[in-house]
Backbone as a chain_set.jsonl record, in Angstrom:
{"seq": "MNEYTTSFGNSAADALPAQRAEFIRKTYLLLAAAILAFIAVEVFLFASGAAHLIANVIFSGGGMGWLVVLGLFMGVSFLANRWALSDASNITQYLGLGIFVIAEAIIFVPLLFIATYYANDGSLILKAGVTTLGLFLGLTATVFITRADFSWLGPIVAIGGFAALGFIVASILFGFSLGSLFAFVMVAFAGTAILYNTSQVLHQYNTRQHVAAALTLFAGIALLFWYILTIFSSRD", "coords": {"N": [[36.255, 21.067, -24.609], [33.533, 19.204, -23.317], [33.275, 15.882, -21.86], [30.959, 14.624, -22.6], [30.018, 15.541, -24.961], [30.217, 14.254, -27.501], [28.437, 12.144, -27.218], [26.014, 13.359, -27.287], [25.851, 14.522, -29.776], [26.578, 16.62, -32.68], [28.152, 19.883, -32.353], [26.485, 22.987, -31.44], [27.274, 24.988, -33.124], [27.639, 23.732, -35.534], [25.141, 22.968, -36.23], [21.903, 23.186, -37.896], [20.636, 26.45, -38.763], [18.051, 26.98, -37.624], [17.891, 25.036, -35.624], [20.062, 25.776, -34.059], [19.245, 28.314, -33.213], [17.021, 27.622, -31.688], [18.248, 26.165, -29.653], [19.784, 28.177, -28.413], [17.715, 29.843, -27.549], [16.363, 28.151, -25.708], [18.431, 27.751, -23.868], [18.936, 30.341, -22.777], [16.451, 31.056, -21.806], [16.154, 29.128, -19.848], [18.3, 29.842, -18.273], [17.404, 32.341, -17.359], [15.239, 31.43, -15.871], [16.617, 30.01, -13.905], [17.932, 32.081, -12.575], [15.736, 33.515, -11.556], [14.724, 31.517, -9.906], [16.796, 31.307, -8.071], [16.592, 33.818, -6.823], [14.044, 33.517, -5.713], [14.474, 31.421, -3.884], [16.265, 32.674, -2.127], [14.621, 34.73, -1.117], [12.723, 33.168, 0.218], [14.392, 31.918, 2.153], [15.216, 34.107, 3.712], [12.772, 35.217, 4.49], [11.636, 33.158, 5.946], [13.318, 32.909, 8.056], [15.341, 31.121, 8.003], [17.686, 31.944, 6.835], [18.953, 33.479, 8.789], [19.655, 31.496, 10.618], [21.405, 29.912, 9.065], [23.423, 31.795, 8.478], [24.331, 32.404, 11.086], [25.338, 29.919, 11.909], [27.458, 29.541, 10.085], [29.02, 31.867, 10.553], [29.622, 31.553, 13.266], [31.19, 29.348, 13.172], [33.572, 30.235, 12.23], [36.687, 30.247, 10.46], [36.863, 27.496, 9.961], [34.204, 26.847, 9.604], [33.63, 28.128, 7.187], [35.356, 26.705, 5.52], [34.213, 24.16, 5.574], [31.728, 24.722, 4.401], [32.601, 25.593, 1.882], [33.844, 23.261, 0.954], [31.646, 21.472, 0.87], [30.07, 22.808, -0.994], [31.665, 22.665, -3.303], [31.638, 19.903, -3.703], [28.885, 19.432, -4.171], [28.581, 21.014, -6.44], [30.171, 19.652, -8.289], [28.755, 17.235, -8.51], [26.281, 18.229, -9.446], [27.001, 19.308, -11.925], [27.809, 16.988, -13.256], [25.376, 15.631, -13.419], [23.85, 17.45, -14.913], [25.185, 17.357, -17.306], [24.752, 14.809, -18.06], [23.447, 12.361, -20.3], [21.516, 10.662, -19.62], [18.834, 11.114, -18.758], [16.295, 13.659, -19.105], [15.233, 14.518, -16.732], [17.225, 14.024, -14.841], [19.147, 15.864, -15.714], [17.844, 18.374, -15.29], [17.485, 18.173, -12.559], [20.097, 18.316, -11.672], [20.724, 20.992, -12.334], [18.847, 22.285, -10.696], [19.687, 21.547, -8.095], [22.151, 22.789, -8.055], [21.467, 25.508, -8.188], [20.128, 25.824, -5.727], [22.251, 25.249, -3.992], [23.973, 27.396, -4.569], [22.364, 29.491, -3.678], [22.315, 29.015, -0.919], [25.047, 29.278, -0.188], [25.372, 31.934, -0.674], [24.035, 33.193, 1.342], [25.391, 34.247, 3.797], [26.812, 36.521, 2.748], [24.744, 38.04, 1.592], [23.291, 38.438, 3.891], [24.921, 40.147, 5.375], [24.947, 42.336, 3.597], [22.293, 43.015, 3.718], [21.6, 43.566, 6.426], [23.672, 45.006, 7.582], [24.617, 46.977, 5.946], [24.512, 50.403, 4.922], [23.081, 51.172, 2.797], [20.065, 50.551, 1.429], [19.473, 49.692, -1.097], [21.584, 48.268, -2.011], [22.001, 45.534, -2.784], [20.339, 45.378, -5.018], [21.588, 47.239, -6.724], [24.053, 45.972, -7.121], [23.138, 43.679, -8.392], [21.992, 44.702, -10.772], [24.271, 45.825, -11.946], [25.799, 43.523, -12.308], [24.168, 42.092, -14.127], [24.231, 43.865, -16.285], [26.976, 43.813, -17.025], [27.208, 41.105, -17.688], [25.44, 40.901, -19.895], [26.754, 42.585, -21.67], [29.191, 41.206, -22.087], [28.176, 38.838, -23.148], [26.997, 39.808, -25.503], [29.299, 40.564, -26.836], [30.44, 38.095, -27.536], [28.41, 36.996, -29.171], [28.104, 38.913, -31.196], [30.666, 39.222, -32.35], [31.193, 36.588, -32.904], [33.416, 35.199, -32.225], [35.783, 32.65, -31.309], [36.526, 31.873, -28.163], [38.073, 29.893, -27.048], [40.748, 29.775, -26.473], [41.027, 30.981, -24.067], [40.679, 29.08, -22.192], [42.909, 27.703, -20.737], [43.765, 29.899, -19.194], [41.513, 30.478, -17.635], [41.325, 28.066, -16.214], [43.802, 27.919, -14.779], [43.66, 30.362, -13.413], [41.376, 29.894, -11.86], [42.216, 27.83, -10.087], [44.268, 29.213, -8.792], [42.835, 31.304, -7.562], [41.189, 29.821, -5.839], [43.149, 28.76, -4.197], [44.143, 31.083, -2.902], [41.809, 31.848, -1.533], [41.336, 29.669, 0.22], [43.724, 29.786, 1.673], [43.415, 32.286, 2.909], [41.314, 31.75, 4.617], [42.385, 29.751, 6.277], [44.614, 31.006, 7.45], [43.651, 33.367, 8.327], [43.724, 35.968, 7.124], [42.742, 38.98, 5.397], [41.517, 39.177, 2.085], [40.933, 41.477, 0.743], [39.883, 44.443, -1.154], [41.188, 44.64, -3.603], [41.62, 42.014, -4.447], [38.976, 41.302, -4.888], [38.317, 42.934, -7.086], [40.068, 41.838, -8.974], [38.93, 39.311, -9.14], [36.465, 39.94, -10.248], [37.276, 40.626, -12.807], [38.297, 38.135, -13.515], [35.952, 36.567, -13.405], [34.522, 37.77, -15.48], [36.155, 37.042, -17.629], [35.819, 34.274, -17.506], [33.115, 34.12, -18.153], [33.123, 35.026, -20.804], [34.625, 32.93, -21.944], [33.001, 30.665, -21.297], [30.567, 31.309, -22.562], [31.399, 31.299, -25.193], [32.088, 28.602, -25.366], [29.569, 27.46, -25.096], [28.407, 28.155, -27.524], [30.173, 27.07, -29.425], [31.003, 24.51, -28.645], [29.119, 23.062, -27.075], [26.193, 21.099, -27.79], [22.986, 20.987, -29.478], [21.294, 19.685, -27.709], [22.127, 20.122, -25.195], [21.204, 22.172, -23.542], [20.536, 22.461, -20.845], [22.891, 21.937, -19.379], [24.391, 23.987, -20.494], [23.031, 26.26, -19.568], [23.465, 25.985, -16.812], [26.251, 26.319, -16.67], [26.538, 28.996, -17.525], [25.038, 30.264, -15.55], [26.589, 29.765, -13.285], [28.797, 31.385, -13.836], [27.627, 33.944, -13.771], [26.819, 34.018, -11.083], [29.291, 33.971, -9.749], [30.364, 36.401, -10.654], [28.465, 38.192, -9.599], [28.819, 37.762, -6.854], [31.376, 38.904, -6.279], [31.085, 41.51, -7.188], [29.088, 42.407, -5.476], [30.53, 42.138, -3.124], [32.467, 44.139, -3.474], [30.834, 46.43, -3.602], [29.72, 46.306, -1.036], [31.953, 46.685, 0.596], [32.517, 49.285, 0.099], [30.465, 50.616, 1.099]], "CA": [[35.018, 20.327, -24.897], [33.282, 18.267, -22.243], [33.368, 14.486, -22.265], [29.669, 14.097, -23.021], [29.589, 16.203, -26.189], [30.061, 13.336, -28.617], [27.269, 11.29, -27.027], [24.838, 14.156, -27.591], [25.838, 14.851, -31.192], [27.438, 17.699, -33.116], [28.016, 21.132, -31.612], [25.455, 23.904, -31.925], [27.85, 25.773, -34.216], [27.514, 22.956, -36.771], [23.741, 22.617, -36.435], [21.144, 24.05, -38.788], [20.319, 27.733, -38.109], [16.839, 26.887, -36.81], [18.221, 24.24, -34.445], [20.95, 26.583, -33.228], [18.429, 29.37, -32.61], [16.188, 26.987, -30.67], [19.155, 25.837, -28.556], [20.108, 29.425, -27.72], [16.493, 30.291, -26.879], [16.146, 27.289, -24.555], [19.504, 27.979, -22.904], [18.811, 31.613, -22.067], [15.206, 31.014, -21.039], [16.443, 28.327, -18.669], [19.171, 30.672, -17.447], [16.532, 33.315, -16.7], [14.473, 30.686, -14.869], [17.539, 29.688, -12.812], [18.148, 33.32, -11.819], [14.507, 33.765, -10.806], [14.647, 30.502, -8.855], [17.779, 31.719, -7.072], [15.982, 34.931, -6.077], [12.924, 32.969, -4.938], [15.032, 30.661, -2.752], [16.799, 33.651, -1.177], [13.479, 35.374, -0.463], [12.169, 32.188, 1.155], [15.327, 31.719, 3.257], [15.204, 35.274, 4.59], [11.425, 35.398, 5.038], [11.349, 32.074, 6.893], [14.269, 32.956, 9.16], [16.396, 30.121, 7.797], [18.927, 32.658, 6.494], [19.598, 33.854, 10.049], [20.246, 30.282, 11.18], [22.547, 29.54, 8.228], [24.478, 32.789, 8.687], [24.874, 32.251, 12.439], [26.131, 28.684, 11.948], [28.702, 29.759, 9.343], [29.823, 32.872, 11.233], [30.109, 31.015, 14.538], [32.203, 28.341, 12.879], [34.824, 30.879, 11.834], [37.337, 29.761, 9.243], [36.516, 26.096, 9.73], [32.849, 26.831, 9.062], [33.698, 28.479, 5.768], [36.0, 25.599, 4.803], [33.21, 23.094, 5.434], [30.759, 25.19, 3.403], [33.266, 25.593, 0.582], [34.015, 21.866, 0.543], [30.341, 20.932, 0.5], [29.635, 23.456, -2.228], [32.434, 22.091, -4.409], [31.133, 18.557, -3.938], [27.559, 19.543, -4.78], [28.776, 21.562, -7.788], [30.678, 18.567, -9.134], [27.634, 16.322, -8.763], [25.284, 18.925, -10.259], [27.515, 19.391, -13.29], [27.753, 15.64, -13.835], [23.979, 15.328, -13.743], [23.4, 18.342, -15.988], [25.842, 16.927, -18.541], [24.384, 13.428, -18.34], [22.431, 12.147, -21.328], [20.668, 9.562, -19.144], [17.444, 11.548, -18.811], [16.095, 15.09, -18.92], [14.969, 14.749, -15.31], [18.532, 14.082, -14.175], [19.782, 17.128, -16.08], [17.173, 19.472, -14.591], [17.753, 17.993, -11.141], [21.442, 18.852, -11.464], [20.626, 22.451, -12.347], [18.1, 22.702, -9.515], [20.541, 21.381, -6.921], [23.198, 23.808, -8.116], [20.852, 26.797, -7.845], [19.895, 25.829, -4.28], [23.562, 25.332, -3.338], [24.43, 28.775, -4.723], [21.538, 30.326, -2.809], [22.743, 28.812, 0.47], [26.376, 29.829, 0.047], [25.264, 33.385, -0.77], [23.315, 33.72, 2.498], [26.168, 35.142, 4.667], [27.113, 37.781, 2.072], [23.494, 38.779, 1.486], [22.925, 38.781, 5.262], [25.702, 41.348, 5.704], [24.479, 43.436, 2.751], [20.918, 43.361, 4.098], [21.431, 44.049, 7.792], [24.785, 45.819, 8.08], [24.942, 48.04, 4.991], [23.72, 51.614, 5.083], [22.355, 51.391, 1.546], [19.053, 49.522, 1.276], [19.402, 49.239, -2.487], [22.913, 47.748, -2.353], [21.893, 44.265, -3.514], [19.76, 45.693, -6.322], [22.624, 47.882, -7.526], [25.019, 44.938, -7.498], [22.474, 42.8, -9.353], [21.865, 45.401, -12.055], [25.624, 45.923, -12.494], [26.167, 42.176, -12.761], [23.408, 41.783, -15.332], [24.737, 44.7, -17.368], [28.267, 43.28, -17.469], [26.966, 39.821, -18.338], [24.851, 41.146, -21.21], [27.807, 43.144, -22.52], [30.111, 40.122, -22.454], [27.435, 37.926, -24.032], [26.869, 40.476, -26.8], [30.617, 40.511, -27.476], [30.606, 36.766, -28.144], [27.422, 36.786, -30.221], [28.325, 39.84, -32.303], [31.932, 38.918, -33.02], [31.216, 35.157, -33.216], [34.785, 34.733, -32.004], [35.956, 31.464, -30.485], [37.405, 32.23, -27.055], [38.581, 28.669, -26.437], [42.12, 30.018, -26.025], [40.975, 31.449, -22.688], [40.52, 27.919, -21.323], [44.009, 27.545, -19.759], [43.779, 31.052, -18.29], [40.417, 30.28, -16.686], [41.654, 26.927, -15.35], [44.886, 28.306, -13.859], [43.13, 31.423, -12.559], [40.453, 29.298, -10.91], [42.984, 27.148, -9.051], [44.973, 30.236, -8.021], [41.848, 31.986, -6.723], [40.802, 28.885, -4.781], [44.275, 28.684, -3.274], [44.142, 32.303, -2.085], [40.641, 31.829, -0.655], [41.585, 28.684, 1.281], [44.801, 30.31, 2.517], [42.888, 33.378, 3.726], [40.488, 31.147, 5.661], [43.248, 29.013, 7.204], [45.56, 31.864, 8.151], [42.933, 34.494, 8.892], [44.003, 37.293, 6.568], [41.723, 39.481, 4.47], [41.964, 39.275, 0.692], [40.822, 42.887, 0.392], [39.121, 44.873, -2.334], [41.958, 44.383, -4.816], [41.318, 40.638, -4.853], [37.616, 41.302, -5.415], [38.381, 43.504, -8.437], [40.708, 40.831, -9.823], [37.968, 38.235, -9.34], [35.461, 40.424, -11.2], [37.904, 40.461, -14.124], [38.359, 36.694, -13.774], [34.59, 36.11, -13.691], [34.209, 38.236, -16.833], [36.899, 36.179, -18.555], [35.157, 32.967, -17.498], [31.844, 34.247, -18.882], [33.489, 35.047, -22.228], [35.024, 31.573, -22.323], [31.865, 29.747, -21.215], [29.6, 31.648, -23.613], [31.983, 30.788, -26.433], [31.956, 27.147, -25.336], [28.163, 27.142, -25.342], [28.133, 28.307, -28.948], [31.071, 26.321, -30.308], [31.288, 23.156, -28.195], [27.891, 22.39, -26.663], [25.306, 20.818, -28.908], [21.622, 21.495, -29.342], [20.56, 18.977, -26.655], [22.8, 20.379, -23.921], [20.812, 23.492, -23.058], [20.527, 22.483, -19.38], [24.287, 22.097, -18.962], [24.818, 25.32, -20.918], [22.433, 27.224, -18.645], [24.165, 25.85, -15.528], [27.569, 26.924, -16.831], [26.383, 30.454, -17.572], [24.557, 30.696, -14.231], [27.737, 29.741, -12.378], [29.592, 32.574, -14.121], [26.893, 35.112, -13.26], [26.867, 33.964, -9.626], [30.636, 34.377, -9.348], [30.467, 37.832, -10.921], [27.605, 38.881, -8.632], [29.438, 37.646, -5.523], [32.478, 39.849, -6.08], [30.572, 42.874, -7.343], [28.421, 42.712, -4.209], [31.605, 42.304, -2.146], [33.051, 45.461, -3.688], [29.838, 47.429, -3.201], [29.571, 46.237, 0.427], [33.15, 47.24, 1.229], [32.526, 50.724, -0.114], [29.276, 51.222, 1.73]], "C": [[34.771, 19.319, -23.785], [33.149, 16.852, -22.778], [32.064, 13.922, -22.799], [29.225, 14.643, -24.377], [29.308, 15.215, -27.311], [28.835, 12.443, -28.466], [25.977, 12.035, -27.336], [24.736, 14.448, -29.086], [26.765, 15.996, -31.518], [27.178, 18.971, -32.326], [26.947, 22.014, -32.241], [25.962, 24.728, -33.102], [27.696, 25.074, -35.561], [26.071, 22.587, -37.089], [23.088, 23.556, -37.445], [20.759, 25.332, -38.054], [19.102, 27.665, -37.196], [17.107, 26.108, -35.525], [19.11, 25.036, -33.488], [20.166, 27.685, -32.507], [17.561, 28.809, -31.489], [17.023, 26.64, -29.439], [19.48, 27.083, -27.731], [18.898, 29.93, -26.934], [16.253, 29.474, -25.611], [17.181, 27.566, -23.456], [19.267, 29.243, -22.088], [17.469, 31.736, -21.339], [15.414, 30.227, -19.744], [17.364, 29.081, -17.717], [18.345, 31.703, -16.675], [15.719, 32.646, -15.598], [15.345, 30.352, -13.661], [17.791, 30.914, -11.942], [16.921, 33.651, -10.971], [14.347, 32.771, -9.666], [15.615, 30.827, -7.722], [17.209, 32.826, -6.186], [14.862, 34.42, -5.179], [13.421, 32.205, -3.718], [15.573, 31.616, -1.698], [15.67, 34.345, -0.409], [12.871, 34.436, 0.58], [13.075, 32.015, 2.376], [15.287, 32.886, 4.243], [13.835, 35.468, 5.24], [11.108, 34.357, 6.113], [12.256, 32.1, 8.117], [15.398, 31.954, 9.018], [17.731, 30.788, 7.489], [19.687, 33.049, 7.759], [20.315, 32.648, 10.661], [21.497, 29.887, 10.409], [23.715, 30.487, 8.465], [25.129, 32.628, 10.052], [25.759, 31.018, 12.55], [27.473, 28.896, 11.259], [29.606, 30.75, 10.064], [30.415, 32.34, 12.537], [31.192, 29.967, 14.338], [33.535, 28.92, 12.477], [35.362, 30.337, 10.53], [36.974, 28.334, 8.915], [35.113, 25.981, 9.135], [32.83, 27.133, 7.577], [34.35, 27.37, 4.947], [35.018, 24.459, 4.568], [32.195, 23.467, 4.367], [31.36, 25.138, 2.008], [33.441, 24.171, 0.062], [32.708, 21.233, 0.103], [29.853, 21.514, -0.817], [30.369, 22.875, -3.439], [31.95, 20.682, -4.739], [29.784, 18.562, -4.634], [27.68, 20.057, -6.218], [29.254, 20.487, -8.758], [29.55, 17.617, -9.508], [26.603, 16.954, -9.681], [25.733, 19.022, -11.712], [27.469, 18.038, -13.982], [26.332, 15.297, -14.261], [23.485, 16.179, -14.903], [23.991, 17.935, -17.333], [25.451, 15.508, -18.952], [23.313, 13.354, -19.423], [21.498, 11.005, -20.928], [19.196, 9.925, -19.238], [17.37, 13.05, -18.608], [15.871, 15.425, -17.449], [16.271, 14.89, -14.541], [19.229, 15.406, -14.466], [19.169, 18.293, -15.313], [17.392, 19.382, -13.077], [19.135, 18.546, -10.789], [21.438, 20.367, -11.404], [19.923, 22.954, -11.086], [18.938, 22.625, -8.247], [21.616, 22.468, -6.887], [22.654, 25.183, -7.721], [20.624, 26.892, -6.338], [21.212, 25.962, -3.522], [24.124, 26.753, -3.412], [23.662, 29.699, -3.774], [21.982, 30.212, -1.352], [24.092, 29.453, 0.738], [26.38, 31.348, -0.031], [24.66, 34.0, 0.498], [24.169, 34.644, 3.378], [26.461, 36.504, 4.031], [25.869, 38.644, 1.95], [23.004, 39.23, 2.868], [23.632, 40.071, 5.684], [25.187, 42.545, 4.918], [23.088, 43.916, 3.158], [20.845, 44.074, 5.44], [22.552, 44.974, 8.29], [25.203, 46.932, 7.123], [24.016, 49.227, 5.219], [22.86, 51.93, 3.861], [21.359, 50.254, 1.342], [18.934, 48.963, -0.124], [20.712, 48.611, -2.954], [22.84, 46.482, -3.201], [21.334, 44.497, -4.912], [20.797, 46.313, -7.241], [23.652, 46.859, -8.017], [24.429, 44.003, -8.545], [22.363, 43.423, -10.726], [23.235, 45.521, -12.734], [26.074, 44.584, -13.055], [25.461, 41.827, -14.064], [23.913, 42.59, -16.52], [26.057, 44.185, -17.918], [28.092, 41.961, -18.207], [26.409, 40.009, -19.748], [25.891, 41.721, -22.177], [28.781, 42.082, -23.0], [29.444, 39.137, -23.41], [27.311, 38.516, -25.434], [28.194, 40.436, -27.563], [30.821, 39.194, -28.198], [29.663, 36.586, -29.33], [27.688, 37.679, -31.443], [29.593, 39.495, -33.076], [31.99, 37.485, -33.532], [32.615, 34.556, -33.066], [34.786, 33.502, -31.1], [36.986, 31.801, -29.398], [37.943, 30.997, -26.332], [39.99, 28.845, -25.887], [42.173, 30.537, -24.583], [40.891, 30.296, -21.687], [41.637, 27.747, -20.302], [44.067, 28.684, -18.753], [42.708, 30.897, -17.217], [40.744, 29.153, -15.71], [42.713, 27.307, -14.321], [44.4, 29.376, -12.884], [42.187, 30.886, -11.497], [41.181, 28.6, -9.765], [43.724, 28.154, -8.169], [44.022, 30.951, -7.063], [41.434, 31.101, -5.554], [41.899, 28.777, -3.731], [44.332, 29.887, -2.35], [42.988, 32.294, -1.086], [40.852, 30.867, 0.509], [42.661, 29.189, 2.24], [44.296, 31.421, 3.428], [42.034, 32.847, 4.871], [41.354, 30.47, 6.72], [44.101, 29.939, 8.056], [44.948, 33.188, 8.618], [43.286, 35.866, 8.373], [42.926, 37.675, 5.552], [42.294, 39.6, 3.061], [41.829, 40.696, 0.163], [40.078, 43.153, -0.903], [39.856, 44.582, -3.631], [41.683, 42.99, -5.35], [39.935, 40.563, -5.469], [37.574, 41.86, -6.829], [39.013, 42.516, -9.421], [39.732, 39.708, -10.138], [36.826, 38.656, -10.254], [36.001, 40.27, -12.619], [37.98, 38.988, -14.502], [36.99, 36.145, -14.143], [34.163, 36.538, -15.086], [34.9, 37.394, -17.89], [36.239, 34.809, -18.66], [33.844, 33.008, -18.265], [32.097, 34.292, -20.382], [33.798, 33.634, -22.717], [33.822, 30.633, -22.356], [30.812, 30.031, -22.28], [30.095, 31.151, -24.965], [31.864, 29.274, -26.509], [30.528, 26.719, -25.634], [27.862, 27.181, -26.833], [28.933, 27.35, -29.823], [31.293, 24.869, -29.901], [30.039, 22.388, -27.752], [27.01, 22.135, -27.885], [23.869, 21.165, -28.549], [20.787, 20.777, -28.281], [21.135, 19.262, -25.268], [22.428, 21.744, -23.339], [20.796, 23.577, -21.527], [21.942, 22.695, -18.843], [24.801, 23.481, -19.326], [24.288, 26.383, -19.968], [23.129, 27.178, -17.288], [25.526, 26.532, -15.593], [27.496, 28.448, -16.808], [25.921, 30.992, -16.217], [25.703, 30.739, -13.233], [28.608, 30.976, -12.576], [28.937, 33.836, -13.592], [26.966, 35.161, -11.741], [28.226, 34.428, -9.109], [30.824, 35.88, -9.525], [29.669, 38.637, -9.886], [28.23, 38.878, -7.239], [30.478, 38.742, -5.319], [32.073, 41.292, -6.347], [29.865, 43.303, -6.064], [29.452, 42.911, -3.097], [32.221, 43.692, -2.246], [32.1, 46.556, -3.22], [29.69, 47.477, -1.677], [30.752, 46.875, 1.134], [33.216, 48.746, 1.101], [31.377, 51.425, 0.598], [29.657, 51.876, 3.072]], "O": [[35.704, 18.645, -23.349], [32.94, 16.637, -23.972], [32.061, 12.845, -23.394], [28.174, 14.255, -24.887], [28.29, 15.317, -27.995], [28.249, 12.025, -29.465], [24.955, 11.411, -27.617], [23.631, 14.606, -29.605], [27.649, 16.322, -30.726], [26.126, 19.126, -31.706], [26.555, 21.83, -33.393], [25.186, 25.12, -33.973], [27.63, 25.726, -36.603], [25.806, 21.956, -38.112], [23.652, 24.59, -37.803], [20.573, 25.304, -36.837], [19.119, 28.234, -36.105], [16.61, 26.473, -34.459], [18.938, 24.981, -32.27], [20.403, 27.952, -31.329], [17.388, 29.455, -30.455], [16.561, 26.801, -28.309], [19.452, 27.046, -26.501], [19.033, 30.389, -25.799], [15.97, 30.04, -24.555], [16.848, 27.608, -22.272], [19.38, 29.228, -20.862], [17.375, 32.46, -20.348], [14.917, 30.609, -18.685], [17.227, 28.973, -16.498], [18.561, 31.912, -15.482], [15.529, 33.217, -14.524], [14.877, 30.401, -12.523], [17.856, 30.808, -10.718], [17.051, 34.023, -9.804], [13.89, 33.134, -8.583], [15.289, 30.642, -6.55], [17.327, 32.78, -4.962], [14.741, 34.836, -4.027], [12.851, 32.329, -2.634], [15.367, 31.4, -0.503], [15.757, 34.523, 0.806], [12.544, 34.859, 1.689], [12.589, 31.97, 3.506], [15.32, 32.684, 5.457], [13.749, 35.841, 6.41], [10.395, 34.646, 7.074], [12.003, 31.402, 9.098], [16.32, 31.942, 9.834], [18.786, 30.261, 7.839], [20.914, 32.962, 7.803], [21.435, 32.765, 11.158], [22.525, 29.566, 11.004], [24.854, 30.052, 8.633], [26.352, 32.707, 10.166], [26.803, 31.054, 13.202], [28.51, 28.483, 11.778], [30.81, 30.522, 10.182], [31.561, 32.636, 12.873], [32.01, 29.727, 15.226], [34.527, 28.197, 12.386], [34.607, 30.01, 9.614], [36.795, 27.981, 7.749], [34.858, 25.134, 8.279], [32.117, 26.491, 6.805], [33.948, 27.119, 3.811], [34.995, 23.863, 3.491], [31.837, 22.641, 3.526], [30.71, 24.693, 1.062], [33.216, 23.901, -1.118], [32.657, 20.54, -0.913], [29.293, 20.804, -1.652], [29.758, 22.624, -4.478], [31.862, 20.307, -5.909], [29.556, 17.796, -5.57], [26.968, 19.592, -7.108], [28.803, 20.421, -9.902], [29.402, 17.238, -10.67], [26.101, 16.299, -10.595], [24.929, 18.838, -12.627], [27.13, 17.952, -15.162], [26.115, 14.74, -15.337], [22.777, 15.684, -15.78], [23.372, 18.142, -18.377], [25.776, 15.06, -20.052], [22.394, 14.172, -19.463], [20.785, 10.448, -21.762], [18.393, 9.138, -19.739], [18.266, 13.649, -18.013], [16.272, 16.49, -16.98], [16.406, 15.769, -13.691], [19.831, 16.004, -13.574], [19.893, 19.111, -14.747], [17.475, 20.406, -12.397], [19.318, 19.165, -9.742], [22.07, 20.962, -10.531], [20.354, 23.935, -10.48], [18.903, 23.536, -7.419], [21.946, 22.998, -5.826], [23.314, 25.932, -7.001], [20.896, 27.931, -5.736], [21.295, 26.691, -2.534], [24.683, 27.254, -2.437], [24.248, 30.582, -3.147], [22.018, 31.212, -0.635], [24.278, 30.101, 1.768], [27.294, 31.989, 0.489], [24.766, 35.21, 0.702], [23.717, 35.746, 3.689], [26.368, 37.531, 4.703], [25.928, 39.852, 2.179], [22.376, 40.282, 2.994], [23.023, 40.965, 6.271], [25.007, 43.63, 5.47], [22.746, 45.083, 2.966], [20.124, 45.061, 5.588], [22.392, 45.647, 9.308], [26.061, 47.747, 7.465], [22.877, 49.067, 5.657], [22.025, 52.834, 3.888], [21.762, 49.115, 1.107], [18.365, 47.89, -0.326], [20.927, 48.441, -4.154], [23.53, 46.366, -4.214], [21.794, 43.89, -5.878], [20.88, 45.951, -8.415], [24.063, 46.881, -9.177], [25.121, 43.58, -9.471], [22.609, 42.762, -11.734], [23.349, 45.341, -13.947], [26.656, 44.515, -14.138], [26.085, 41.322, -14.997], [24.013, 42.07, -17.631], [26.244, 44.124, -19.133], [28.741, 41.72, -19.224], [26.857, 39.351, -20.687], [25.902, 41.379, -23.36], [29.154, 42.054, -24.173], [30.066, 38.661, -24.36], [27.497, 37.816, -26.43], [28.209, 40.293, -28.785], [31.311, 39.164, -29.327], [30.069, 36.079, -30.375], [27.517, 37.247, -32.583], [29.593, 39.477, -34.307], [32.73, 37.183, -34.468], [32.949, 33.549, -33.691], [33.916, 33.335, -30.245], [38.168, 31.988, -29.687], [38.234, 31.053, -25.137], [40.386, 28.153, -24.949], [43.231, 30.533, -23.954], [41.016, 30.506, -20.481], [41.355, 27.654, -19.108], [44.383, 28.463, -17.584], [42.957, 31.15, -16.038], [40.472, 29.268, -14.514], [42.545, 27.049, -13.129], [44.684, 29.315, -11.688], [42.191, 31.363, -10.363], [40.807, 28.759, -8.603], [43.805, 27.979, -6.953], [44.355, 31.178, -5.9], [41.339, 31.565, -4.418], [41.624, 28.712, -2.532], [44.546, 29.737, -1.147], [43.159, 32.683, 0.069], [40.577, 31.213, 1.658], [42.54, 29.045, 3.456], [44.697, 31.5, 4.59], [42.024, 33.416, 5.962], [41.092, 30.597, 7.916], [44.293, 29.691, 9.247], [45.625, 34.02, 9.221], [43.162, 36.847, 9.106], [42.292, 36.818, 4.937], [43.417, 40.068, 2.872], [42.537, 41.078, -0.768], [39.7, 42.241, -1.638], [39.226, 44.307, -4.652], [41.529, 42.799, -6.556], [39.727, 39.853, -6.453], [36.872, 41.322, -7.685], [38.554, 42.374, -10.554], [39.699, 39.205, -11.261], [36.27, 37.82, -10.966], [35.284, 39.841, -13.523], [37.759, 38.624, -15.657], [36.866, 35.352, -15.076], [33.519, 35.772, -15.802], [34.31, 37.068, -18.921], [36.112, 34.249, -19.749], [33.492, 32.048, -18.95], [31.369, 33.666, -21.152], [33.305, 33.198, -23.757], [33.637, 29.89, -23.321], [30.229, 29.102, -22.839], [29.32, 30.648, -25.778], [31.576, 28.718, -27.57], [30.301, 25.735, -26.338], [27.138, 26.327, -27.344], [28.435, 26.872, -30.842], [31.73, 24.066, -30.726], [29.918, 21.194, -28.026], [27.075, 22.858, -28.879], [23.587, 21.59, -27.429], [19.677, 21.217, -27.981], [20.672, 18.698, -24.277], [23.261, 22.396, -22.709], [21.019, 24.652, -20.97], [22.164, 23.528, -17.963], [25.556, 24.086, -18.565], [25.014, 27.307, -19.602], [23.359, 28.222, -16.677], [25.908, 27.247, -14.666], [28.3, 29.107, -16.148], [26.364, 32.057, -15.787], [25.779, 31.659, -12.418], [29.103, 31.552, -11.607], [29.608, 34.701, -13.029], [27.156, 36.233, -11.168], [28.302, 35.188, -8.144], [31.375, 36.551, -8.652], [30.153, 39.642, -9.366], [28.175, 39.882, -6.529], [30.463, 39.431, -4.3], [32.668, 42.209, -5.781], [30.026, 44.438, -5.617], [29.266, 43.759, -2.224], [32.469, 44.345, -1.232], [32.505, 47.491, -2.529], [29.551, 48.554, -1.096], [30.58, 47.534, 2.159], [33.884, 49.415, 1.889], [31.326, 52.652, 0.685], [28.798, 52.437, 3.751]]}, "num_chains": 1, "name": "protein.A"}
């Protein structure tokens, strides 16, 4: 449970059915809006030529460039989550979500650049996106249909996240490739995180935390999409 839950009120699971339904509707509509905003930002970056500049800067920086990007992304993610979870104002919450979507769009540029200009399959990104959406909907349906509380996955997600970060940083510092096996493991990890986060949204978040809930779910989808696209790109 996050530290701001009590200041917002009771969890959505304890709310009246109408309030819970409204919370879920707002959360997933906002999630859809975040995904569309992500796509719009990517289209703008590539159409304006900014994507080429971003990709060239990161690629030319080598491992150090990726470390700087990763560090900045983690800092922005922390700030965005704090703002989205804040009960200070709705504007602050939406600003947190907006900043996070833009940060995700920027960090995705190098991977999308490779998939766009170096892959032999012009529909590669679309295929990865459809696969990601299908897996997400399946995992979401599992939580909603079973109504199971997957809070027990919390320690697994936390430890797995630190382990994955450690491998990623080590690969950047020492210049070795993590390979397709790591990508498959990360797809499984992302799926586990989505199960856990969706369960948290239903059982721990309350009816006023739809912005934070949408950000959490969007982060899981982005992680899943990253590694599915990585797998598809490596097989192209």
